[in-house]
Every structure is written in structure tokens, then in C-alpha cells.
C-alpha positions in Angstrom: 57.3 -106.9 58.6 58.1 -107.2 54.9 54.4 -107.1 54.1 54.0 -103.9 56.2 56.8 -102.2 54.2 55.1 -103.1 50.9 51.8 -101.8 52.0 53.5 -98.5 53.0 55.3 -98.1 49.7 52.0 -98.9 47.8 50.2 -96.2 49.8 53.0 -93.7 49.1 53.0 -94.4 45.4 49.2 -94.0 45.2 49.3 -90.7 47.1 52.3 -89.4 45.1 50.6 -90.3 41.7 47.4 -88.5 42.6 49.3 -85.4 43.5 51.2 -85.4 40.2 47.9 -86.0 38.3 46.3 -83.1 40.2 49.3 -80.9 39.5 49.2 -81.8 35.8 45.5 -81.1 35.6 45.9 -77.8 37.4 48.7 -76.8 35.1 46.7 -77.7 32.0 43.7 -75.8 33.2 45.9 -72.8 34.0 47.4 -72.8 30.5 44.0 -73.0 29.0 42.6 -70.2 31.1 45.6 -67.9 30.7 46.6 -68.6 27.2 45.3 -67.0 23.9 44.5 -68.8 20.8 46.0 -67.6 17.6 42.6 -66.1 16.6 42.7 -64.0 19.8 46.2 -62.7 19.3 45.9 -59.2 17.9 47.4 -58.8 14.4 50.3 -56.4 14.1 49.3 -53.0 12.9 49.0 -52.8 9.2 51.4 -50.3 7.5 49.4 -47.3 6.2 49.8 -46.8 2.4 51.7 -43.7 1.4 49.1 -41.2 0.1 49.5 -40.8 -3.7 49.8 -37.1 -4.7 46.9 -35.9 -6.8 47.5 -36.3 -10.5 48.1 -33.1 -12.3 46.0 -32.8 -15.4 48.0 -33.1 -18.6 48.4 -29.8 -20.4 45.7 -29.4 -23.0 47.0 -30.0 -26.5 46.2 -27.4 -29.1 44.3 -29.4 -31.6 43.3 -26.3 -33.6 45.0 -26.4 -37.0 47.2 -23.3 -37.7 45.1 -20.5 -39.2 45.7 -19.8 -42.9 47.5 -16.5 -43.6 45.2 -13.6 -43.8 45.6 -11.7 -47.1 44.3 -8.2 -47.7 44.7 -8.5 -51.5 42.0 -8.8 -54.1 39.3 -11.4 -54.5 40.5 -14.0 -57.0 37.7 -14.9 -59.4 38.5 -18.1 -61.4 36.5 -18.9 -64.5 36.6 -22.4 -65.8 35.6 -21.9 -69.4 32.7 -23.7 -71.2 30.6 -26.3 -69.2 27.3 -28.0 -69.7 26.5 -28.7 -73.3 29.4 -26.5 -74.3 32.3 -29.0 -74.1 34.9 -26.8 -75.7 37.8 -28.5 -77.4 37.6 -32.3 -77.7 40.2 -34.9 -78.4 40.3 -38.5 -79.6 41.8 -39.5 -76.3 38.5 -38.7 -74.6 39.5 -35.4 -73.0 37.2 -32.5 -73.2 38.2 -28.9 -72.4 35.4 -28.2 -70.0 36.5 -31.0 -67.6 40.3 -30.2 -67.8 39.8 -26.5 -67.1 37.6 -27.3 -64.1 40.4 -29.5 -62.7 42.9 -26.6 -63.3 40.5 -24.1 -61.7 40.3 -26.2 -58.5 44.0 -26.5 -58.3 44.4 -22.8 -58.8 41.8 -22.1 -56.1 43.7 -24.2 -53.6 47.0 -22.4 -54.4 45.5 -19.0 -53.8 43.6 -20.0 -50.7 46.9 -21.5 -49.3 48.3 -17.9 -49.5 45.3 -16.4 -47.7 43.4 -15.1 -50.7 39.6 -15.2 -50.9 38.7 -17.1 -54.0 35.4 -17.6 -55.8 34.7 -19.6 -58.9 32.2 -18.8 -61.7 31.4 -22.5 -61.8 32.4 -25.5 -59.7 30.3 -28.1 -61.6 29.2 -29.0 -65.1 27.1 -25.9 -65.5 27.5 -23.2 -68.2 26.8 -19.7 -66.8 26.4 -16.9 -69.4 29.2 -14.5 -70.1 27.3 -11.8 -68.1 26.8 -14.2 -65.1 30.4 -15.0 -65.1 31.4 -11.3 -65.2 28.8 -10.5 -62.5 30.7 -12.7 -60.0 33.8 -10.4 -60.4 31.8 -7.2 -60.6 30.2 -7.9 -57.2 33.6 -7.1 -55.5 35.3 -3.8 -55.0 38.8 -5.4 -55.5 39.0 -8.4 -57.8 41.1 -10.1 -60.4 39.5 -12.3 -63.0 41.4 -15.3 -64.4 39.8 -17.5 -67.2 41.2 -20.9 -68.0 41.2 -22.6 -71.4 42.8 -25.5 -73.2 43.7 -25.3 -76.9 42.7 -27.9 -79.4 46.3 -28.1 -80.9 49.8 -27.1 -80.0 52.9 -28.6 -78.3 52.3 -30.0 -74.9 53.0 -27.4 -72.2 53.0 -24.3 -74.4 50.9 -21.7 -72.5 49.6 -18.4 -73.7 48.1 -15.4 -71.8 45.6 -13.0 -73.2 44.1 -9.6 -72.3 41.1 -8.2 -74.0 41.2 -6.1 -77.1 38.3 -3.9 -78.3 37.7 -3.4 -82.0 37.8 0.4 -81.5 40.8 2.0 -79.8 40.5 3.4 -76.3 41.9 6.7 -77.4 39.0 7.4 -79.8 36.4 6.9 -77.1 38.4 8.9 -74.6 38.8 11.8 -77.0 35.1 11.9 -77.8 34.1 12.0 -74.1 37.1 13.5 -72.4 36.9 10.6 -70.0 39.7 9.3 -67.8 39.6 5.6 -68.6 41.8 4.7 -65.6 39.1 5.4 -63.0 35.7 4.3 -62.1 34.2 7.7 -63.1 35.9 7.4 -66.5 34.3 4.0 -66.8 30.8 5.5 -66.5 31.6 8.3 -68.9 32.8 5.9 -71.5 29.6 3.9 -71.1 27.4 6.9 -71.7 29.4 7.8 -74.9 29.3 4.4 -76.5 25.7 3.4 -76.1 22.4 5.2 -76.6 20.7 3.0 -74.0 22.9 3.9 -71.0 20.6 4.6 -68.1 20.5 8.1 -66.5 22.0 6.6 -63.3 25.3 6.4 -65.1 25.7 2.7 -64.9 28.0 1.2 -67.6 27.0 -1.3 -70.2 28.3 -4.8 -69.7 30.0 -4.9 -73.1 32.2 -1.9 -72.1 33.1 -2.9 -68.6 36.7 -4.0 -69.3 37.7 -0.9 -71.2 39.1 1.1 -68.2 41.2 -2.0 -67.2 42.8 -2.7 -70.6 46.3 -1.6 -69.6 46.3 -3.1 -66.1 45.0 -6.4 -67.6 47.7 -6.3 -70.2 50.4 -5.6 -67.7 49.3 -8.6 -65.6 49.1 -10.8 -68.8 52.6 -9.8 -69.8 54.0 -10.5 -66.3 52.4 -13.9 -66.2 53.5 -14.7 -69.7 57.1 -13.9 -68.9 56.9 -16.4 -65.9 55.1 -19.0 -68.0 57.8 -18.7 -70.7 60.4 -19.6 -68.2 58.4 -22.5 -66.7 56.9 -24.2 -69.8 59.0 -24.7 -73.0 57.4 -23.5 -76.2 55.5 -20.6 -74.5 55.9 -17.2 -76.0 57.7 -14.4 -74.1 54.9 -11.9 -74.3 51.1 -12.0 -74.0 48.6 -11.3 -76.7 45.6 -9.0 -76.9 42.5 -10.9 -78.2 38.7 -10.5 -77.9 38.2 -13.3 -75.4 34.5 -12.8 -74.8 34.3 -13.6 -71.1 36.8 -10.8 -70.3 34.8 -8.1 -72.0 32.2 -7.5 -69.3 34.5 -7.7 -66.3 35.1 -4.4 -64.4 38.4 -5.5 -63.0 41.8 -6.6 -64.3 41.1 -9.8 -66.3 43.2 -12.2 -68.2 42.7 -15.6 -70.0 45.3 -18.4 -69.8 45.3 -21.1 -72.5 47.3 -24.3 -72.1 48.3 -26.7 -75.0 46.8 -29.0 -75.8 43.8 -31.2 -75.5 45.1 -33.6 -78.2 48.0 -35.0 -76.2 48.6 -38.8 -76.5 48.7 -39.2 -72.7 46.0 -37.3 -70.9 47.9 -37.5 -67.6 50.7 -35.5 -69.1 48.4 -32.5 -69.6 46.8 -32.8 -66.1 50.2 -33.0 -64.5 50.8 -29.4 -65.5 48.1 -28.2 -63.2 50.2 -27.7 -60.0 53.0 -25.8 -61.8 50.5 -23.7 -63.7 48.6 -22.8 -60.5 51.8 -21.9 -58.6 53.1 -19.7 -61.5 49.8 -17.8 -61.8 49.6 -17.2 -58.0 53.2 -15.9 -57.8 52.7 -13.6 -60.7 49.6 -12.0 -59.2 51.3 -11.6 -55.9 54.3 -10.0 -57.5 52.2 -7.5 -59.3 50.1 -6.2 -56.4 52.9 -4.5 -54.3 53.8 -2.5 -57.4 50.4 -1.0 -57.6 50.1 -2.3 -61.2 46.6 -3.8 -60.6 44.0 -1.3 -59.6 41.0 -2.3 -57.6 37.8 -3.2 -59.5 34.6 -1.1 -59.2 31.9 -3.1 -57.5 28.3 -2.3 -58.3 28.9 -0.1 -61.3 28.2 -2.8 -64.0 24.5 -3.0 -64.3 23.1 -1.9 -67.6 23.1 -4.4 -70.5 
């Protein structure tokens, strides 16, 4: 009896264990069939990036430098005296006039150009144009002012003098002989014909008489400039002088010469340092004279005979 019970229990346990195993196997197979691996799980939708608005182009910068003022005044003709083998005044300190006046001429050119003037130079290197060639630069323009720069061999530093041209014969004598009006271009041609036997039939004036119709306007400009220089530079006279400065004689336009003292300074830099003040004073004086009508226009193309 006891043996039969044990046999029954053993059969029951075997049957029950096989069922559990089959159930576990079935459950495992079912999980594997119905489950999804992590690789099969769809990823969550990615957030779409917010569209970046198109970049507006930066406003173009105006890189063009401001235009220089436009001036309707005369052409400024700057004459640096001497040049080449003609050194002008010389000093023991090594300075020579031809070099100093060229530096001054370039400073003066910059000053006038800054104010909108058209500027030409009779020389911008170590050349030595003739008097006629220098005058021809000014005579090529209808409206010009001729400024010649010099440095004296002696004198107190800073003393500055201005000159207009003086002929050996008075203007009145020539005018009386011809009946010419020396304040106009027609008077200029009439004076030329009366003062030379070689004047061409075309009526062109001779170079040596070209300045005669402009003596008074040149003198007024020289006086105005000298008054300004007298206030700026100690030791300068109060009025200008008339003198036969050769490069002025053939210029058919208002023409002056400016002479600075002196080449014989102990410190060359002290003389060169005057350049900026000298240039500014000359430019201001010319500009002040033009609105008054004190500087008539030159006569282009009338100076031809020699």
C-alpha cells in the first residue's frame, strides 16, 4: 500500500514538472515572438530645427573719401626758384636755396589743393626751367596767379618780404604814347606793339612786357600778403616792395615773389618749420583778395612773341 502511494506521487510530480516546463517554454517562445528588440523600437520623432531667417546683407559702407571742395577761383602757379646747377643762396650749414624753396612750394601746393584750387608747379624736381618756360606755365591759363618762392642769404629768421614787379620805365609813359588801357588784355597787346619793333602783326605781346598790365593787381596782392606776413612773422615789413624780379616779368597774370629769411640759420629745421605757416598765410591772403575783385583774370594765349 505504501509503495503504491509513492508510485502515484512520483507519477504526479513527473507529470506536473513536464507541464510547468512546457508552460515556461511556451511563455518564453511567446515573449520572443511578440517582443521587439531595442533596435526594432522606433526612435521618437526628432525635433525639427527652427528655420533660421535669411541673413540681411550688411549695409554697404561708403569707403569713398570725401571729395575735396570744388573751387572756381584761379589756377595757382607755384614757382620754386632756381634749380639744377643754379643752387641759389648757400649756407655753411649745408642748406641751399633751391632745395628749401622746393619744400616750401610743395607745402603751398598742398594748402591750396586742400581748399579746392587747381595748382601747377613750374618745377617739382631739381630742374631749372628758363624764365620764359616758367612764365609759359601761367600764361597757358585764362585765370591764374603766379607765386614765386625765394630764400634770402641773410636776415633775421622769419622775416618775410613780398615783391611785385617794377619796370624801369613807368607805365604812364607807355600808356600815353599808345593810348592803351593797361588794365585789359587789349591794352596788353597795344603796349607790346608800342614797346618793340619786332612785335608780330598778329598782335601777340612780347614776353618781356607781359606783366605790365598786371602791375597794380600784383602790387595789391603783394601788399595784402605782406600785411598778413607782418602779423605772422616778426621782423617782416608792413608793406611790400616793387622790384625787378626776373621771373615775374613775363607772366601775363597777377604775379608776386615771396622771400623768406634766411638760408644762414644755425638750425636748418627752424627755417623749414616755417613752411606750414607760410603756406597757410599765402593761401588765406589770395582767397581774401578774390571776392573783392582785386585780382583780374590772366590772359591765356596772348603771350607768344619773344
